[in-house]
N, C-alpha and C positions, 0 to 999 in steps of 0.2 A: 631625671633619673638620679639618684645619689645625691642630691645636693644636701639633703639632710645630713646625712652619713658623713659627707665631705666637711661640711661645717663643723660637726662635733669632733671629727679627728682633726682638724686645724687647731682648735681650742685645746685639745689634749696635747699636741706637740708644743703648742706653745707654751704651756705651763712647763713641759720638760727642759725648752731651751732655755728657760730662766734659773735653770740651777747651773751652777759651774760646773759640779760634778754629780755624778747621779749614782744612787745607793740602790739596793736590792728593795728596799722599801717604796722609794718614790717610783719606781719603775713598777712594782706590782701595782701601785695606786693609780697609775696612768693606764695599765692595762686593764683594770676592772671599769674604767671610763671606756676604753675601747671594747671591751665585751658588751657594755650597756649600749652602747652606739650601734653594734652590730645587730643585738637584739631589737633594739628600735626600728632598724632598718629590715626588720621581718627574717634575719638570717636564721636558718634552722638553728636549735637551741644546742645540739650536738657538735655542730660544725662550728658556732663559735667559741664553744668550750674549748675544743681542739685547735682551733688557729691562736686563740690566746695562750693556750699552755706551750705550744710549739715558739711563738714568738719570746715569751718568758723565758723558756730554755735558751733560745739564741741570744737574747738582750741581756741576761743576767751573766756576763761573763765578764773576763778581766779586759777583753779589747773594748767592751763597752762602758763599763764603768769606770775603768780608768782612761779612756780615751779625752782627748782635748775638747771635743765637739760631741758629746754623747747622745745629745737631743737629735742630731741628724743621724748616727748610726742607729737610734732606734727606729725613725723613718725609714731608714733603707731597709732594716728586718722586717718591718712592718709591710713596705712595698713588695719586697722580694715574697714574702708570703701570701700576700693578695694575688700576685701573679699566679703562684702555685695554685692558689684556691681557685682561680677563675679558669684553670686549665694549663697554665705553663706554657704551652706553644700555640700557636694560630694554627685552627685543624682545617683542612681542606676536605672537597669531596673526594671520593674514590671515583675515578673516571675512567679507570684502567679496565681490564677484562674484556668479555664479550660485548659486541655490539648487537642491539642498542642497549646501553647503559640504562638499567631501572631504578627509579627513584620514588619510593613510596613515602606519601605525606601522610602522616598519622597525627591523631591527636583530639580532643574533645570538639564538639560543636561550639562554634563562636569564637574558637582561638585564633582565626585569621587564616585556617590551611588553603581555602580556594584562592584569595587574592596572594597568600603567599607563594602558591605554585606558579601565577602568573608573574610575579616578582622574579622568583628564581628562573624560569624561561627567559625573561629578559638579560638576566644577568649572563648566563649561559651564551644566548644568541650573541652578546657583546664580545664573547671569548672566542667565538667562530665556531660553537656548537650548532647543532640542528635538532632542537627540542620538539617533542610531540606530546601535547596536554591531553590526559585521559581524564575525564569526569568519570567517576566511579562511585559517587555518592547519589544514587538511585531513590532515597528515603526525603530526600530534600531538590524538589524538581527545580527551585532558584539555583540550586549550585550547579546544575548541568548548563542552565541557561547563561549564568555569571561566568564560568568558565570559558564558555564559546565565545563571549563578548569581548572576555580578556585577551583570547587568541587569536581573535578577527584584529583587534586594536594593535596587538604585537606583529601580526603577519606571522603568525605560529600554526601549524597543523593542529586541529583539536580533534579527537575521536568522536565521531558520531554515536554518541550514547544515548540509551532511551530508558525512563522509568520503570518499563516493565521487563526488563533484562536481569539477568544474574551478575551481580558486581566482579565475582572470578570469570564468567565467561567473558565481559567485557573486557578484563585485563587481559585474558589470554589473546582475544581477537586484536588488541590494542598492539601487541608484539609483535605478530604477523603483519598488521598494516604499517607499523615503523619500519620494519625490516625492507618490506617492498616497497615502502615511499622514499627509503635512505634516509631515514631519520636515525641520530645516534644517540638521542637520550628519550627517554622515556618517563614523564612527570605524571605519577598516578595521585589523584585528589581522592581520596579515599573518604568514607562515610565517618561521621562523628555521632556522638550522644552527648546530653546535658551532663550524663556521669559515666563512669565505668561500668560496664555490664558484660556477662559472659558472651553473651549475643555478639556484640561487638567485636570483642577479642578473638573469637570463634571465626568470624568471618575475615577479619584481618589476617589471622593465621593462615586460611584457606589461600587466600591472595599471595601472602608471601610464599607459600609452597609452589603455587601455580607459576609465578613469573621470576621466583629467585633473586630478588633486587639486591644490587649491589650497595645500596642506602636505603635505611629507613629513617627517615628524619621527624623527630617529636617536635610538632609545633604548639607552642605554649604562649599563653597572653601572660607577659612580664606584670601586667597589674593585679593578677591573681595571687602572687607572692608564694608562700609556701603551699597554698593547694598545687599550684603548678608543678612543684617539686614531688608532691606526694603522688599526683598523677603520672608524672614522667616516671617515677620509679615502678609504678604497676605496668606502664606500657613497656619498661625494659625488660623486667621479669618476663612477660609473657612474649614478646616479639624479638628482644634482645636489638634494641635500636642501635644505631652508628651514630647519632647525632641530636643535637637539640636546635631549635631556631627559636628565639624569643621575639613575640611581635610586641609592639606599643612599647619599645625601648625608650622613645622621645616622649613620653609622658611622664606624669609626676609619680611613679610607684616610687617605693624605697628600695628597690634594688635587690631584696631579700633572695628571689629566685636566682637572679643571676649569680649570685655569690653564694648559693646553696646547691645547685642542681648538678653540678659537675662533681662535687664531693659524695653527694648522695648515689647517684647513677652512676657515676665512673665513665660517662658518656660526654665529649665536650659539646661545649656551644659552638656551632659552627657559623650561624649567621643571625644578625638582629634586624628587625625591622624598625626604622628610623622614620616612619612617616606614612601617609596615604598612597604617595605617587608609586607608580610601578617600578621607579628607578632608587626607590627607598629599601633597598636590603643592601646591607654591609657586612663583610667579611667580620667575624668577632676576633679581637685582637686582646688578648689576656693583659699583655705588657701596657697597653695602651690605655685600656680602661682603668688598671690600677692607678697609672699617672694620673687621669682626670679624677678619680676619687679623693687622691693625696693634693689634688690642687696643682699638679706640675702640669697640666695643659696635656695637648697632643698633638704637636707638630706635623708629624707625618700622614695622621689623616686629614688635616688642614690643608696641606700641600696636594695631596691625592685627590681631595675635592675640588680644589681649586684647577687642577690639571684636566679634571674629568669635564668640567664646565667651560673654561676657556677655549674659544675658537682662536686656534693659531694664527691663520690669515688676518682674522681681526685684530689680534693682539700685534701683529707686525705692523698693521697700519696704523694702529693708536700710537705705537712707538715712533713712527716717523712725524705723526702729529704732535707728539711731545717735542720733537726734537726744534719743530718748526714753530711751537706754541699755537697750534690750531686746534687745542683741545675745545670742543664746542660743549653747549647743553645736550646736544644729540649723544654724544661720546660719554658724557655724565649719565644721562638715561641708561645706557647700554651697560656701563658699569654696574650699576644699581641693580639692573636685570640680571647681571651674571652673580652678583652676591647672592640674591635671592635664591637662584638655583642650587646654591651651595648648601642649602639647609635654614633653618631659623637662624636670627641674630643670637639667641640664647645658645643654641649649639656651637656657633661659630666661636663666641665668646669663650664658652669651656674648654674649646681646644686651644687656646692662649694662655701659655705658663703664666701663673701669677694673677689670672684675672679673677679667679675665685676668690681670691683676698680682698681686692678692689671692691667685689660686690658686697662685700659685708658691711664697706663702709656706710654710715647713715647717710651721707649727702651724695653718694654713687647713684645716679638715675639709672633705672632699669632700662635695657633695650626696648624699643617700642616699635614693635612690626608694622603697625599702622602709619608709622611716619613716612617709611618708605613707600608705602602707597600713596599717601598724599602726595610726595616729591614726584613720583610716575604722572599722577593725575596732573598736577601743574605743567609740567614739561609737556605731557601732551595735549594741553590746552593752547600750546602756542603754536604759532604757523612757524612752517621750516624756515622762514625768514628769519624768525624771532630765537629760533633755536640755535641758527648758526651765526647769529650775532646779537648777543644779550646787551649791548650798547644802545640799541633802539627801543629797549622797554621802558617807554616811559608811563607816566602816571596812568593815562586813560588805558594803554595797551594791559597793563598789571592788575587793572580794574576788570578789565573784560576777561582776562585769564583767571583770577580768583570766581568770576561767577560761573565761568565755563567748567571749573575744577570742583566747584563746590567747596571752597576754602575763602580763607580771607586774604587782603591785600598784604596784611602781615606775615602770612604763610607765604606769599609768592616770594616778598623780600627776602625773607629768611633763606629761603632757598636758594637765590640770585647771590645773597652774601656768602652762603657757603659755598657758592661755586666759585665765585670770585676770590675767596680767601684760598682755595685751593690752586687758584691758577696763579697767585701771588706766591705760594710756597712753590710751585713747580719751578716757577721762573728762578726762584732764590737757587733752590737746588741745582737747576740746570749750568748756573754760572759758577759752581764750586767744583775743585777738583774730584775727582771720585764720586760726584754727585748724582743728579738723575741723568745728564748726559752720558757719563760714562756706563751707568747702569743701561740704559736704553741701547746704545751704541754695542755692549756686550752681550745683548740679551740672547741673540740666538748662539754663540759660542758658548754662552754659560752652560755647565754642567752642574747636574745635581751634586752638592757636597756629599764627600764620603761619611758615611754612617746614615744616610737620608735614602740610602737604596730600597725600592721597593721589596 
């Protein structure tokens, strides 16, 4: 997502930085390129036009044209306007008011409402809420079964809906069931169609009147681009939605929906789906997304992802092992598995500042997800004794490991070399003042730096 837009914008700003001083003429020329980049990213025409006009108004001023680093000033103006375009501030769910809080999930068929309902339930569960899932799509039998299975896998209550029931009656009954069952959040998975029609909107309107939801979340497939924006506008006019959830944001869509939907509907994007797993729903942070688009990375999200997957007890044990130089291939495997939990390598690299520029280099290899799988297979094909003492891995053992993992002896040698190189680096760092030893020793006491608060 946003990769082609990021590349185009980087080229534009690179040209701007080449000028010692900027004039109104070369700023306008650069902004024409920015406008083309936005249109190619499938951003709404009116939104792109207004965005460029606002940037031009702020950039063509004495403080930019006469500044010592005018290119950087323009980048700052574009960044600030991107944040504004994406929603300004991070939007949260309104979970106050009468209990249970009712959340209606609406959208077209195939947008990912049912799966997203499960993801939202898991997220709320993690925050101490007690969600109750309500299958209200009686026109697609698989939807009821799908949500029931998702609820069971999460250990979340699911209302016993049936295809011969009226959706409005199901929702009314679900509110009473949630109250008597001690649930504090009701998530209603409503029906969708392949297109917007009056019958669908009328039914959703009746459900809204019956249960008075605190939130009506429009679920849209980010891959559909401007179509998602058009449909969101229609849903907002009829139902007054409170926010948007964009699914498939980890795909290769151009990003036009994310950049246009807030401006068109005046409703914020609250969450984004970043994968198929039930834990792959993330809050939408406009400032962080703007930074990613401009190649500045997203260190805060990277830290939060790491904190979410790192087992604190295991981390403390690993710290002790590092001090005693007892880091084995078993520990190496554990670290790889934790990295995989954080998301794809492409996503992780996108959060590291400056990495987008490195990716543009011709000789820069692309991250290979399969490589991590091969490393896992190789280490898993070793005996416990071999994992804990790599020194015993002779030629015969390496040949057996290669056959067991479906790889070559060269692949096995490469993994062992990577591991031993890491050991050498750790040894060198632990011997330096303020190196690995100092870091590990202060790991428990170390606080989050100022400015990196959640």
